[in-house]
C-alpha positions in Angstrom: 43.0 84.8 95.0 46.1 83.0 96.2 48.0 80.3 94.2 46.8 77.5 96.4 43.1 78.4 96.0 43.7 78.9 92.2 45.3 75.5 92.0 42.5 73.8 93.9 39.9 75.3 91.7 41.8 74.4 88.5 41.9 70.9 89.8 38.3 70.7 90.4 37.5 72.0 87.0 39.7 69.4 85.4 37.8 66.6 87.4 34.5 68.0 86.3 35.6 68.0 82.7 36.8 64.3 83.0 33.4 63.3 84.7 31.6 64.9 81.8 33.6 63.2 79.1 32.7 59.9 80.9 29.0 60.9 80.9 29.2 61.7 77.2 31.0 58.4 76.5 28.1 56.5 78.3 25.7 58.3 76.1 27.6 57.3 73.0 27.4 53.6 74.1 23.6 53.9 74.1 23.5 55.1 70.5 22.9 52.7 67.6 26.1 51.9 65.7 26.6 54.0 62.6 28.2 57.1 61.1 26.6 59.5 63.7 27.9 57.4 66.7 31.3 57.3 65.1 31.3 61.0 64.5 30.2 61.6 68.1 33.2 59.5 69.3 35.6 61.4 67.1 34.3 64.8 68.4 34.5 63.6 72.0 38.2 62.2 71.3 39.0 65.8 70.1 37.5 67.4 73.2 39.5 64.9 75.5 42.7 65.5 73.7 42.3 69.4 73.8 41.5 69.1 77.5 44.7 67.0 78.0 46.7 69.7 76.1 45.4 72.3 78.5 46.2 69.9 81.4 49.8 69.3 80.6 50.4 72.9 79.5 49.2 73.9 83.1 51.4 71.3 84.6 54.4 72.5 82.6 53.7 76.0 83.9 53.5 74.7 87.6 56.7 72.6 87.4 59.8 73.9 89.3 62.1 71.5 87.4 62.7 72.3 83.9 62.9 68.7 83.0 59.4 68.2 84.3 58.2 71.2 82.3 59.9 69.9 79.2 58.3 66.5 79.6 54.8 68.0 80.1 55.2 70.1 77.0 56.3 67.2 74.9 53.3 65.1 76.0 51.1 68.2 75.3 52.3 68.2 71.8 51.5 64.5 71.4 48.0 65.2 72.5 47.7 67.8 69.7 48.9 65.1 67.3 46.2 62.9 68.7 43.5 65.6 68.2 44.7 66.0 64.6 44.3 62.3 64.0 40.7 62.4 65.1 40.0 65.4 63.0 41.7 63.9 59.9 39.4 60.8 60.2 36.4 63.0 60.9 37.0 65.0 57.8 37.1 61.6 55.9 33.8 60.4 57.2 31.8 63.7 57.5 31.3 65.0 54.0 30.2 68.4 55.3 33.1 68.9 57.8 35.7 70.0 55.2 33.3 72.5 53.5 32.4 73.9 57.0 36.1 74.2 57.8 36.8 76.1 54.6 33.8 78.4 55.4 35.4 79.1 58.8 38.8 79.8 57.4 37.2 82.3 54.9 35.3 83.9 57.8 38.6 84.4 59.8 40.3 85.7 56.7 37.5 88.2 56.0 37.5 89.4 59.7 41.2 89.8 59.8 41.3 91.4 56.3 43.6 88.8 54.9 
């Protein structure tokens, strides 16, 4: 596959992801206010930020000017911070989240023999 075709397919994939985020946001709007709605918003925020990280990283790879690449990577880093902010609040609201995260860490440690 040539670079132009790959680029077009990548752009279409990104557009599809953005459309899906808006669909999910609409679904959230229809939910009753409460903890579950808030948690769904936080999870959707994390997804959007991680998609943005991928987007800016990809743009950085495509840039021919190092200044453009540097800017894209800086913005990508900011999106990671945003994802961390959403996750931090989610941990504080969802009492099971931290326990599940610890179990996940243990499973990775066991898998890797750490």
